C-alpha positions in Angstrom: -3.6 -7.0 -12.9 -3.8 -3.7 -11.1 -7.0 -2.2 -9.9 -8.6 0.7 -11.7 -7.0 3.9 -10.6 -10.3 5.7 -10.2 -11.4 3.8 -7.1 -11.9 6.3 -4.3 -11.2 5.6 -0.7 -10.3 7.1 2.7 -6.8 8.5 2.6 -5.5 5.7 4.7 -6.6 3.4 1.9 -6.2 5.6 -1.1 -2.5 4.7 -1.2 -3.3 1.1 -1.6 -2.0 -0.3 -4.8 -3.0 -3.5 -6.5 -0.4 -6.1 -7.3 0.7 -6.1 -10.9 2.5 -8.9 -12.8 5.4 -9.9 -10.7 7.8 -11.0 -13.4 11.3 -11.8 -12.1 10.4 -11.9 -8.4 8.8 -14.9 -6.7 8.5 -16.4 -3.3 10.9 -18.9 -1.8 8.9 -21.9 -3.0 6.5 -21.2 -5.8 3.7 -23.4 -6.8 3.1 -25.0 -3.4 2.2 -23.6 -0.1 0.5 -24.5 3.2 -3.3 -24.7 3.4 -4.9 -21.2 3.1 -6.7 -21.5 6.5 -3.4 -22.3 8.2 -1.5 -19.5 6.6 -4.3 -17.1 7.4 -4.5 -18.1 11.1 -0.7 -17.8 11.5 -0.7 -14.4 9.8 -3.5 -13.1 12.0 -1.9 -14.4 15.1 1.4 -12.7 14.3 -0.2 -9.5 13.2 -2.2 -9.4 16.5 1.0 -9.6 18.4 2.6 -6.8 16.4 -0.4 -4.5 16.7 -0.4 -4.9 20.5 3.3 -4.1 20.7 4.7 -0.7 21.7 3.3 2.1 19.6 2.2 5.3 21.4 0.2 6.3 18.4 -2.8 4.0 18.7 -3.3 4.5 22.5 -6.4 3.5 24.4 -8.8 5.5 22.2 -8.9 3.0 19.4 -12.1 1.5 17.9 -12.0 -1.6 20.2 -11.8 0.3 23.5 -15.6 0.6 24.0 -16.1 -3.1 23.3 -13.3 -4.1 25.8 -14.9 -2.0 28.5 -18.4 -3.2 27.8 -19.6 0.1 26.5 -20.9 1.4 23.3 -19.3 4.2 21.3 -21.6 7.0 20.3 -22.5 7.2 16.6 -20.2 9.4 14.7 -17.6 9.4 17.5 -14.1 8.6 16.1 -10.7 8.3 17.7 -8.2 11.1 17.2 -6.3 10.3 14.1 -3.0 11.3 12.7 -3.0 15.1 12.6 -3.9 16.3 9.1 -5.9 13.2 8.0 -9.7 13.4 7.5 -11.7 11.6 10.2 -13.0 8.1 9.6 -16.5 7.9 8.4 -17.1 5.0 10.8 -14.7 4.4 13.7 -15.5 0.7 13.6 -15.1 0.2 9.9 -11.8 0.9 8.3 -13.2 0.5 4.8 -16.4 2.6 5.2 -15.3 4.8 2.3 -14.7 1.9 0.0 -18.3 1.3 -1.1 -20.0 1.1 -4.5 -21.0 4.5 -6.0 -19.0 6.4 -3.3 -16.3 7.8 -5.6 -14.5 11.0 -4.7 -15.6 14.1 -6.5 -12.0 14.4 -7.7 -12.4 11.4 -10.0 -16.1 11.9 -11.1 -15.1 13.0 -14.6 -12.2 10.5 -15.1 -12.7 7.8 -17.7 -13.1 4.3 -16.2 -9.9 2.4 -16.9 -7.8 -0.5 -15.6 -4.0 0.0 -15.6 -1.9 -3.1 -15.8 1.9 -3.0 -15.2 3.6 -5.5 -17.5 6.9 -6.3 -15.8 8.5 -8.2 -18.7 7.7 -5.8 -21.5 8.2 -2.5 -19.5 4.8 -1.2 -20.5 1.4 -0.4 -18.9 -1.7 -1.8 -20.6 -4.8 0.4 -20.4 -8.0 -1.6 -20.4 -11.6 -0.5 -20.9 -13.5 -2.4 -18.2 -16.7 -2.3 -20.2 -15.3 -4.2 -23.2 -12.2 -5.9 -21.5 -10.1 -4.7 -24.4 -6.7 -3.2 -24.3 -7.2 0.3 -25.7 -3.6 1.6 -25.3 -0.1 0.4 -24.3 2.1 3.0 -22.6 5.9 2.5 -22.6 7.4 3.1 -19.1 10.6 2.3 -17.3 12.3 -1.0 -16.6 10.3 -3.6 -14.7 7.1 -1.8 -13.6 5.7 -3.5 -10.6 2.7 -1.4 -9.5 0.4 1.5 -10.5 -0.4 3.6 -7.5 -2.8 6.6 -7.2 -1.4 9.6 -5.5 -3.0 10.8 -2.2 -5.0 13.4 -4.0 -6.0 10.9 -6.7 -4.8 13.2 -9.5 -1.8 11.2 -10.6 -1.1 7.6 -11.2 2.5 6.6 -10.4 4.0 3.7 -12.2 6.7 2.0 -10.1 9.6 1.2 -12.4 11.6 -0.9 -9.9 14.7 -1.8 -11.9 14.6 1.4 -13.9 14.8 3.4 -10.7 12.1 5.8 -11.8 8.4 6.7 -11.4 6.3 7.4 -14.4 3.3 9.7 -13.8 0.1 9.2 -15.7 -2.7 11.7 -15.8 -5.9 9.6 -15.1 -8.1 12.3 -16.7 -6.3 11.9 -20.1 -4.4 8.6 -19.7 -1.2 10.4 -20.9 2.2 9.7 -19.3 4.4 12.6 -18.1 8.1 13.0 -17.5 9.7 10.3 -15.3 11.0 11.1 -11.9 14.2 9.5 -10.5 13.4 7.4 -7.5 15.7 4.5 -6.5 14.3 1.0 -6.2 10.6 1.9 -6.2 9.2 -1.6 -5.8 6.0 -0.3 -4.3 4.6 3.1 -3.1 2.2 4.3 -0.4 1.1 7.7 0.8 0.7 8.7 4.5 -2.9 9.4 5.5 -2.2 13.1 6.0 -1.0 13.4 2.4 2.5 14.7 3.4 4.7 11.8 2.4 5.1 9.1 -0.2 6.6 6.0 1.3 8.8 4.0 -1.1 9.2 0.3 -0.4 12.8 0.0 -1.6 12.9 -3.8 -1.6 16.5 -4.4 -2.9 17.9 -1.5 -0.9 16.2 -2.7 2.3 14.8 0.7 3.1 11.6 2.6 3.7 12.1 5.9 2.0 9.9 8.8 3.0 9.6 11.4 0.2 7.7 14.6 -0.3 4.3 13.5 -1.7 4.5 16.1 -4.5 8.1 16.6 -5.4 9.4 13.1 -4.5 12.3 14.7 -2.7 13.9 12.3 -0.2 13.0 13.4 3.4 14.0 10.4 5.5 15.5 7.0 4.9 14.6 4.2 7.4 16.8 1.1 7.0 15.3 -2.3 7.6 16.9 -5.6 8.3 14.3 -7.8 6.7 14.2 -9.0 3.1 11.7 -7.9 0.5 9.7 -5.0 2.0 6.8 -4.8 -0.4 3.3 -4.1 0.9 1.8 -2.1 3.7 -1.5 -1.3 5.4 -2.4 1.6 7.8 -4.1 1.5 11.1 -7.6 3.1 11.3 -6.2 6.2 13.1 -3.3 6.4 10.6 -0.7 6.6 13.3 1.1 3.5 12.3 1.3 1.0 9.5 2.3 -2.6 9.0 4.8 -3.6 6.4 5.3 -7.1 5.1 8.7 -8.6 4.2 8.0 -11.3 1.7 11.3 -13.0 1.5 12.1 -13.2 5.2 8.6 -13.8 6.5 8.4 -10.8 8.8 6.1 -7.9 9.6 7.3 -4.4 10.6 5.3 -1.8 12.6 6.2 1.7 11.6 5.3 4.9 13.5 3.9 7.2 10.7 4.7 10.6 12.3 8.2 9.5 13.5 8.9 7.6 10.2 10.5 4.9 12.3 10.2 1.1 12.6 9.1 0.5 16.2 8.4 -3.2 16.2 9.1 -6.4 14.3 7.4 -9.8 14.2 8.8 -13.0 12.7 6.1 -15.2 11.1 6.2 -18.9 11.7 7.5 -20.9 8.8 6.5 -24.4 10.0 4.9 -26.4 7.2 6.6 -24.6 4.4 7.3 -26.9 1.4 10.6 -28.5 0.8 12.6 -28.6 -2.4 13.4 -32.0 -3.7 
């Protein structure tokens, strides 16, 4: 089930989409996995290596600098972020904007709804969170995977992966608009400065940077891992980490250069065996 589209967040997080029903795609060994604590420890260790690897964007002015040097950062002081993105509310808290009753003014008049992409029926269910009832079913393209709010929060983009389209939904009215041709949109994110939409083209093995408003292709960054799907931005917005679910890898991407600058293979020890 996807998250309600009206959740407000800092731009670095506003592009975060919730996972919908996955349908035809699944991991290499469904139903069984290593203990959660082991998986989490391995992931954190690998991510730590990747974050420390060469990216000129994060620099020495990150949130952890004062702690490493034994000092204390002044209240309200924030590291220089990606040009064009709003400053962090709290340099030590990436999710400072994601708090109850802290909705953006943009969405204050939007009805509270939950939008669920149904991969097998090619529809989106609209649920009233007060009653937990489906109040509408919207036909969309083939195999919708995620419902993603735009950077300005004024549009919900349904990612019709196998239909190679995006369906816009107006969150103020709940009405769908004209589809936009976008190849292999398994997932979608927006850069923290609001300039680009980043398409996770899983089958194409590409990260496609598009104009955030017109969806015109601006740059294509090929990847050599399998199953690019989810991403998360650094606090300063200068890089983001992409997961490759089928090959067990993480990519580090320079936001401004729109380029993969590092790669980390996750350990697969302990994965289940087929019998």
